[in-house]
PDB file as gemmi writes it, atoms N, CA and C in Angstrom:
CRYST1    1.000    1.000    1.000  90.00  90.00  90.00 P 1                      
ATOM      1  N   UNK A   1     -16.280   2.951   2.692  1.00  0.00           N  
ATOM      2  CA  UNK A   1     -15.216   2.026   2.937  1.00  0.00           C  
ATOM      3  C   UNK A   1     -14.164   2.173   1.846  1.00  0.00           C  
ATOM      4  N   UNK A   2     -12.907   2.084   2.228  1.00  0.00           N  
ATOM      5  CA  UNK A   2     -11.804   2.201   1.285  1.00  0.00           C  
ATOM      6  C   UNK A   2     -11.632   0.903   0.500  1.00  0.00           C  
ATOM      7  N   UNK A   3     -11.157   1.045  -0.719  1.00  0.00           N  
ATOM      8  CA  UNK A   3     -10.858  -0.110  -1.561  1.00  0.00           C  
ATOM      9  C   UNK A   3      -9.428  -0.013  -2.056  1.00  0.00           C  
ATOM     10  N   UNK A   4      -8.728  -1.138  -2.063  1.00  0.00           N  
ATOM     11  CA  UNK A   4      -7.382  -1.219  -2.613  1.00  0.00           C  
ATOM     12  C   UNK A   4      -7.427  -2.021  -3.897  1.00  0.00           C  
ATOM     13  N   UNK A   5      -6.721  -1.541  -4.913  1.00  0.00           N  
ATOM     14  CA  UNK A   5      -6.575  -2.281  -6.161  1.00  0.00           C  
ATOM     15  C   UNK A   5      -5.086  -2.433  -6.414  1.00  0.00           C  
ATOM     16  N   UNK A   6      -4.624  -3.656  -6.564  1.00  0.00           N  
ATOM     17  CA  UNK A   6      -3.203  -3.941  -6.758  1.00  0.00           C  
ATOM     18  C   UNK A   6      -3.016  -4.491  -8.161  1.00  0.00           C  
ATOM     19  N   UNK A   7      -2.142  -3.853  -8.951  1.00  0.00           N  
ATOM     20  CA  UNK A   7      -1.909  -4.252 -10.330  1.00  0.00           C  
ATOM     21  C   UNK A   7      -0.418  -4.426 -10.569  1.00  0.00           C  
ATOM     22  N   UNK A   8      -0.041  -5.561 -11.146  1.00  0.00           N  
ATOM     23  CA  UNK A   8       1.364  -5.791 -11.490  1.00  0.00           C  
ATOM     24  C   UNK A   8       1.731  -4.878 -12.652  1.00  0.00           C  
ATOM     25  N   UNK A   9       2.837  -4.161 -12.505  1.00  0.00           N  
ATOM     26  CA  UNK A   9       3.259  -3.219 -13.533  1.00  0.00           C  
ATOM     27  C   UNK A   9       4.411  -3.781 -14.354  1.00  0.00           C  
ATOM     28  N   UNK A  10       5.441  -4.306 -13.678  1.00  0.00           N  
ATOM     29  CA  UNK A  10       6.623  -4.749 -14.418  1.00  0.00           C  
ATOM     30  C   UNK A  10       7.456  -5.721 -13.598  1.00  0.00           C  
ATOM     31  N   UNK A  11       8.178  -6.574 -14.319  1.00  0.00           N  
ATOM     32  CA  UNK A  11       9.211  -7.393 -13.701  1.00  0.00           C  
ATOM     33  C   UNK A  11      10.529  -6.739 -14.073  1.00  0.00           C  
ATOM     34  N   UNK A  12      11.329  -6.423 -13.061  1.00  0.00           N  
ATOM     35  CA  UNK A  12      12.589  -5.733 -13.303  1.00  0.00           C  
ATOM     36  C   UNK A  12      13.731  -6.739 -13.375  1.00  0.00           C  
ATOM     37  N   UNK A  13      14.835  -6.326 -13.971  1.00  0.00           N  
ATOM     38  CA  UNK A  13      15.975  -7.218 -14.182  1.00  0.00           C  
ATOM     39  C   UNK A  13      16.631  -7.676 -12.882  1.00  0.00           C  
ATOM     40  N   UNK A  14      16.481  -6.935 -11.822  1.00  0.00           N  
ATOM     41  CA  UNK A  14      17.140  -7.255 -10.557  1.00  0.00           C  
ATOM     42  C   UNK A  14      16.271  -8.157  -9.667  1.00  0.00           C  
ATOM     43  N   UNK A  15      15.420  -8.961 -10.272  1.00  0.00           N  
ATOM     44  CA  UNK A  15      14.527  -9.903  -9.565  1.00  0.00           C  
ATOM     45  C   UNK A  15      13.541  -9.192  -8.644  1.00  0.00           C  
ATOM     46  N   UNK A  16      13.137  -8.010  -9.041  1.00  0.00           N  
ATOM     47  CA  UNK A  16      12.108  -7.282  -8.299  1.00  0.00           C  
ATOM     48  C   UNK A  16      10.869  -7.187  -9.180  1.00  0.00           C  
ATOM     49  N   UNK A  17       9.730  -7.094  -8.539  1.00  0.00           N  
ATOM     50  CA  UNK A  17       8.458  -6.959  -9.245  1.00  0.00           C  
ATOM     51  C   UNK A  17       7.814  -5.669  -8.757  1.00  0.00           C  
ATOM     52  N   UNK A  18       7.376  -4.845  -9.684  1.00  0.00           N  
ATOM     53  CA  UNK A  18       6.778  -3.557  -9.361  1.00  0.00           C  
ATOM     54  C   UNK A  18       5.261  -3.645  -9.516  1.00  0.00           C  
ATOM     55  N   UNK A  19       4.551  -3.176  -8.487  1.00  0.00           N  
ATOM     56  CA  UNK A  19       3.095  -3.157  -8.486  1.00  0.00           C  
ATOM     57  C   UNK A  19       2.616  -1.725  -8.310  1.00  0.00           C  
ATOM     58  N   UNK A  20       1.446  -1.433  -8.838  1.00  0.00           N  
ATOM     59  CA  UNK A  20       0.767  -0.171  -8.601  1.00  0.00           C  
ATOM     60  C   UNK A  20      -0.370  -0.439  -7.639  1.00  0.00           C  
ATOM     61  N   UNK A  21      -0.431   0.338  -6.568  1.00  0.00           N  
ATOM     62  CA  UNK A  21      -1.490   0.174  -5.574  1.00  0.00           C  
ATOM     63  C   UNK A  21      -2.358   1.420  -5.611  1.00  0.00           C  
ATOM     64  N   UNK A  22      -3.661   1.232  -5.854  1.00  0.00           N  
ATOM     65  CA  UNK A  22      -4.613   2.344  -5.864  1.00  0.00           C  
ATOM     66  C   UNK A  22      -5.512   2.230  -4.646  1.00  0.00           C  
ATOM     67  N   UNK A  23      -5.660   3.338  -3.961  1.00  0.00           N  
ATOM     68  CA  UNK A  23      -6.547   3.417  -2.811  1.00  0.00           C  
ATOM     69  C   UNK A  23      -7.657   4.386  -3.152  1.00  0.00           C  
ATOM     70  N   UNK A  24      -8.888   3.921  -3.055  1.00  0.00           N  
ATOM     71  CA  UNK A  24     -10.055   4.767  -3.298  1.00  0.00           C  
ATOM     72  C   UNK A  24     -10.904   4.777  -2.041  1.00  0.00           C  
ATOM     73  N   UNK A  25     -11.199   5.976  -1.562  1.00  0.00           N  
ATOM     74  CA  UNK A  25     -12.042   6.129  -0.376  1.00  0.00           C  
ATOM     75  C   UNK A  25     -12.916   7.351  -0.578  1.00  0.00           C  
ATOM     76  N   UNK A  26     -14.211   7.130  -0.708  1.00  0.00           N  
ATOM     77  CA  UNK A  26     -15.184   8.189  -0.959  1.00  0.00           C  
ATOM     78  C   UNK A  26     -14.694   9.080  -2.101  1.00  0.00           C  
ATOM     79  N   UNK A  27     -14.345  10.336  -1.843  1.00  0.00           N  
ATOM     80  CA  UNK A  27     -13.943  11.245  -2.919  1.00  0.00           C  
ATOM     81  C   UNK A  27     -12.428  11.301  -3.110  1.00  0.00           C  
ATOM     82  N   UNK A  28     -11.670  10.561  -2.310  1.00  0.00           N  
ATOM     83  CA  UNK A  28     -10.209  10.623  -2.369  1.00  0.00           C  
ATOM     84  C   UNK A  28      -9.634   9.403  -3.067  1.00  0.00           C  
ATOM     85  N   UNK A  29      -8.560   9.652  -3.812  1.00  0.00           N  
ATOM     86  CA  UNK A  29      -7.857   8.558  -4.489  1.00  0.00           C  
ATOM     87  C   UNK A  29      -6.368   8.794  -4.401  1.00  0.00           C  
ATOM     88  N   UNK A  30      -5.623   7.711  -4.192  1.00  0.00           N  
ATOM     89  CA  UNK A  30      -4.166   7.754  -4.184  1.00  0.00           C  
ATOM     90  C   UNK A  30      -3.657   6.583  -4.999  1.00  0.00           C  
ATOM     91  N   UNK A  31      -2.498   6.766  -5.580  1.00  0.00           N  
ATOM     92  CA  UNK A  31      -1.840   5.671  -6.282  1.00  0.00           C  
ATOM     93  C   UNK A  31      -0.358   5.748  -5.964  1.00  0.00           C  
ATOM     94  N   UNK A  32       0.242   4.608  -5.651  1.00  0.00           N  
ATOM     95  CA  UNK A  32       1.654   4.594  -5.328  1.00  0.00           C  
ATOM     96  C   UNK A  32       2.243   3.248  -5.723  1.00  0.00           C  
ATOM     97  N   UNK A  33       3.559   3.219  -5.971  1.00  0.00           N  
ATOM     98  CA  UNK A  33       4.206   1.965  -6.350  1.00  0.00           C  
ATOM     99  C   UNK A  33       4.696   1.196  -5.120  1.00  0.00           C  
ATOM    100  N   UNK A  34       4.696  -0.114  -5.234  1.00  0.00           N  
ATOM    101  CA  UNK A  34       5.337  -0.977  -4.242  1.00  0.00           C  
ATOM    102  C   UNK A  34       6.182  -1.969  -5.015  1.00  0.00           C  
ATOM    103  N   UNK A  35       7.451  -2.017  -4.690  1.00  0.00           N  
ATOM    104  CA  UNK A  35       8.360  -2.970  -5.312  1.00  0.00           C  
ATOM    105  C   UNK A  35       8.700  -4.057  -4.312  1.00  0.00           C  
ATOM    106  N   UNK A  36       8.673  -5.296  -4.763  1.00  0.00           N  
ATOM    107  CA  UNK A  36       9.009  -6.418  -3.890  1.00  0.00           C  
ATOM    108  C   UNK A  36      10.049  -7.293  -4.576  1.00  0.00           C  
ATOM    109  N   UNK A  37      10.760  -8.084  -3.792  1.00  0.00           N  
ATOM    110  CA  UNK A  37      11.661  -9.077  -4.337  1.00  0.00           C  
ATOM    111  C   UNK A  37      10.802 -10.204  -4.911  1.00  0.00           C  
ATOM    112  N   UNK A  38      11.143 -10.686  -6.098  1.00  0.00           N  
ATOM    113  CA  UNK A  38      10.380 -11.773  -6.725  1.00  0.00           C  
ATOM    114  C   UNK A  38      10.393 -12.989  -5.806  1.00  0.00           C  
ATOM    115  N   UNK A  39       9.217 -13.507  -5.479  1.00  0.00           N  
ATOM    116  CA  UNK A  39       9.076 -14.643  -4.568  1.00  0.00           C  
ATOM    117  C   UNK A  39       9.049 -15.986  -5.287  1.00  0.00           C  
ATOM    118  N   UNK A  40       9.085 -15.969  -6.612  1.00  0.00           N  
ATOM    119  CA  UNK A  40       9.147 -17.216  -7.369  1.00  0.00           C  
ATOM    120  C   UNK A  40       7.849 -17.676  -7.991  1.00  0.00           C  
ATOM    121  N   UNK A  41       6.720 -17.140  -7.536  1.00  0.00           N  
ATOM    122  CA  UNK A  41       5.442 -17.500  -8.154  1.00  0.00           C  
ATOM    123  C   UNK A  41       4.505 -16.303  -8.068  1.00  0.00           C  
ATOM    124  N   UNK A  42       3.513 -16.294  -8.944  1.00  0.00           N  
ATOM    125  CA  UNK A  42       2.556 -15.180  -8.971  1.00  0.00           C  
ATOM    126  C   UNK A  42       1.801 -15.071  -7.651  1.00  0.00           C  
ATOM    127  N   UNK A  43       1.381 -16.207  -7.095  1.00  0.00           N  
ATOM    128  CA  UNK A  43       0.615 -16.157  -5.839  1.00  0.00           C  
ATOM    129  C   UNK A  43       1.475 -15.699  -4.669  1.00  0.00           C  
ATOM    130  N   UNK A  44       2.726 -16.115  -4.627  1.00  0.00           N  
ATOM    131  CA  UNK A  44       3.627 -15.669  -3.555  1.00  0.00           C  
ATOM    132  C   UNK A  44       3.927 -14.179  -3.702  1.00  0.00           C  
ATOM    133  N   UNK A  45       4.091 -13.705  -4.948  1.00  0.00           N  
ATOM    134  CA  UNK A  45       4.305 -12.274  -5.175  1.00  0.00           C  
ATOM    135  C   UNK A  45       3.086 -11.475  -4.728  1.00  0.00           C  
ATOM    136  N   UNK A  46       1.902 -11.975  -5.054  1.00  0.00           N  
ATOM    137  CA  UNK A  46       0.672 -11.278  -4.674  1.00  0.00           C  
ATOM    138  C   UNK A  46       0.540 -11.218  -3.153  1.00  0.00           C  
ATOM    139  N   UNK A  47       0.861 -12.305  -2.471  1.00  0.00           N  
ATOM    140  CA  UNK A  47       0.800 -12.324  -1.008  1.00  0.00           C  
ATOM    141  C   UNK A  47       1.786 -11.312  -0.416  1.00  0.00           C  
ATOM    142  N   UNK A  48       2.976 -11.231  -0.991  1.00  0.00           N  
ATOM    143  CA  UNK A  48       3.988 -10.295  -0.486  1.00  0.00           C  
ATOM    144  C   UNK A  48       3.564  -8.850  -0.703  1.00  0.00           C  
ATOM    145  N   UNK A  49       3.009  -8.535  -1.875  1.00  0.00           N  
ATOM    146  CA  UNK A  49       2.603  -7.152  -2.129  1.00  0.00           C  
ATOM    147  C   UNK A  49       1.380  -6.793  -1.291  1.00  0.00           C  
ATOM    148  N   UNK A  50       0.482  -7.736  -1.058  1.00  0.00           N  
ATOM    149  CA  UNK A  50      -0.666  -7.457  -0.192  1.00  0.00           C  
ATOM    150  C   UNK A  50      -0.221  -7.246   1.257  1.00  0.00           C  
ATOM    151  N   UNK A  51       0.772  -8.002   1.720  1.00  0.00           N  
ATOM    152  CA  UNK A  51       1.306  -7.800   3.071  1.00  0.00           C  
ATOM    153  C   UNK A  51       1.953  -6.419   3.176  1.00  0.00           C  
ATOM    154  N   UNK A  52       2.676  -6.006   2.137  1.00  0.00           N  
ATOM    155  CA  UNK A  52       3.279  -4.666   2.130  1.00  0.00           C  
ATOM    156  C   UNK A  52       2.213  -3.586   2.111  1.00  0.00           C  
ATOM    157  N   UNK A  53       1.162  -3.806   1.347  1.00  0.00           N  
ATOM    158  CA  UNK A  53       0.059  -2.847   1.277  1.00  0.00           C  
ATOM    159  C   UNK A  53      -0.639  -2.732   2.627  1.00  0.00           C  
ATOM    160  N   UNK A  54      -0.860  -3.856   3.289  1.00  0.00           N  
ATOM    161  CA  UNK A  54      -1.479  -3.844   4.615  1.00  0.00           C  
ATOM    162  C   UNK A  54      -0.602  -3.095   5.621  1.00  0.00           C  
ATOM    163  N   UNK A  55       0.694  -3.342   5.597  1.00  0.00           N  
ATOM    164  CA  UNK A  55       1.606  -2.648   6.510  1.00  0.00           C  
ATOM    165  C   UNK A  55       1.565  -1.141   6.266  1.00  0.00           C  
ATOM    166  N   UNK A  56       1.533  -0.740   5.000  1.00  0.00           N  
ATOM    167  CA  UNK A  56       1.461   0.679   4.673  1.00  0.00           C  
ATOM    168  C   UNK A  56       0.147   1.288   5.138  1.00  0.00           C  
ATOM    169  N   UNK A  57      -0.954   0.571   4.949  1.00  0.00           N  
ATOM    170  CA  UNK A  57      -2.267   1.053   5.401  1.00  0.00           C  
ATOM    171  C   UNK A  57      -2.284   1.213   6.924  1.00  0.00           C  
ATOM    172  N   UNK A  58      -1.664   0.277   7.638  1.00  0.00           N  
ATOM    173  CA  UNK A  58      -1.604   0.379   9.097  1.00  0.00           C  
ATOM    174  C   UNK A  58      -0.773   1.585   9.533  1.00  0.00           C  
ATOM    175  N   UNK A  59       0.312   1.873   8.802  1.00  0.00           N  
ATOM    176  CA  UNK A  59       1.119   3.055   9.108  1.00  0.00           C  
ATOM    177  C   UNK A  59       0.325   4.341   8.842  1.00  0.00           C  
ATOM    178  N   UNK A  60      -0.435   4.378   7.743  1.00  0.00           N  
ATOM    179  CA  UNK A  60      -1.302   5.541   7.459  1.00  0.00           C  
ATOM    180  C   UNK A  60      -2.309   5.732   8.582  1.00  0.00           C  
ATOM    181  N   UNK A  61      -2.912   4.627   9.032  1.00  0.00           N  
ATOM    182  CA  UNK A  61      -3.902   4.679  10.108  1.00  0.00           C  
ATOM    183  C   UNK A  61      -3.280   5.244  11.381  1.00  0.00           C  
ATOM    184  N   UNK A  62      -2.115   4.742  11.755  1.00  0.00           N  
ATOM    185  CA  UNK A  62      -1.450   5.210  12.976  1.00  0.00           C  
ATOM    186  C   UNK A  62      -1.080   6.688  12.864  1.00  0.00           C  
ATOM    187  N   UNK A  63      -0.574   7.096  11.709  1.00  0.00           N  
ATOM    188  CA  UNK A  63      -0.197   8.494  11.514  1.00  0.00           C  
ATOM    189  C   UNK A  63      -1.416   9.414  11.583  1.00  0.00           C  
ATOM    190  N   UNK A  64      -2.514   8.995  10.982  1.00  0.00           N  
ATOM    191  CA  UNK A  64      -3.744   9.801  11.001  1.00  0.00           C  
ATOM    192  C   UNK A  64      -4.275   9.922  12.425  1.00  0.00           C  
ATOM    193  N   UNK A  65      -4.242   8.825  13.163  1.00  0.00           N  
ATOM    194  CA  UNK A  65      -4.712   8.862  14.555  1.00  0.00           C  
ATOM    195  C   UNK A  65      -3.843   9.791  15.398  1.00  0.00           C  
ATOM    196  N   UNK A  66      -2.529   9.776  15.177  1.00  0.00           N  
ATOM    197  CA  UNK A  66      -1.642  10.691  15.900  1.00  0.00           C  
ATOM    198  C   UNK A  66      -1.964  12.141  15.563  1.00  0.00           C  
ATOM    199  N   UNK A  67      -2.189  12.413  14.287  1.00  0.00           N  
ATOM    200  CA  UNK A  67      -2.523  13.778  13.864  1.00  0.00           C  
ATOM    201  C   UNK A  67      -3.851  14.220  14.468  1.00  0.00           C  
ATOM    202  N   UNK A  68      -4.826  13.329  14.461  1.00  0.00           N  
ATOM    203  CA  UNK A  68      -6.126  13.666  15.049  1.00  0.00           C  
ATOM    204  C   UNK A  68      -5.991  13.915  16.544  1.00  0.00           C  
ATOM    205  N   UNK A  69      -5.205  13.104  17.221  1.00  0.00           N  
ATOM    206  CA  UNK A  69      -4.973  13.302  18.648  1.00  0.00           C  
ATOM    207  C   UNK A  69      -4.274  14.603  18.941  1.00  0.00           C  
ATOM    208  N   UNK A  70      -3.314  14.970  18.114  1.00  0.00           N  
ATOM    209  CA  UNK A  70      -2.592  16.228  18.281  1.00  0.00           C  
ATOM    210  C   UNK A  70      -3.524  17.408  18.031  1.00  0.00           C  
ATOM    211  N   UNK A  71      -4.412  17.275  17.049  1.00  0.00           N  
ATOM    212  CA  UNK A  71      -5.356  18.365  16.738  1.00  0.00           C  
ATOM    213  C   UNK A  71      -6.323  18.571  17.898  1.00  0.00           C  
ATOM    214  N   UNK A  72      -6.762  17.493  18.526  1.00  0.00           N  
ATOM    215  CA  UNK A  72      -7.684  17.595  19.653  1.00  0.00           C  
ATOM    216  C   UNK A  72      -7.005  18.240  20.843  1.00  0.00           C  
ATOM    217  N   UNK A  73      -5.750  17.898  21.100  1.00  0.00           N  
ATOM    218  CA  UNK A  73      -5.045  18.469  22.265  1.00  0.00           C  
ATOM    219  C   UNK A  73      -4.697  19.931  22.062  1.00  0.00           C  
ATOM    220  N   UNK A  74      -4.551  20.376  20.835  1.00  0.00           N  
ATOM    221  CA  UNK A  74      -4.221  21.794  20.595  1.00  0.00           C  
ATOM    222  C   UNK A  74      -5.403  22.706  20.800  1.00  0.00           C  
ATOM    223  N   UNK A  75      -6.586  22.195  20.776  1.00  0.00           N  
ATOM    224  CA  UNK A  75      -7.785  23.053  20.880  1.00  0.00           C  
ATOM    225  C   UNK A  75      -7.955  23.633  22.228  1.00  0.00           C  
TER     226      UNK A  75                                                      
END                                                                             
């Protein structure tokens, strides 16, 4: 099962908050930044970055499924 780790990296001057998102799944690991507009509280910021992380994970899932489907049809 994959695990996500979200860590706050910095508060930027333009009212944005930068987070580092790490994805670990079996032998694979990825790390990428997600920047969000400051929501005014730590819990609201965390909810926003988790929603962004979920949306990104869903896009990865859809893209992988499309690639797998294309690979099956080419055979």
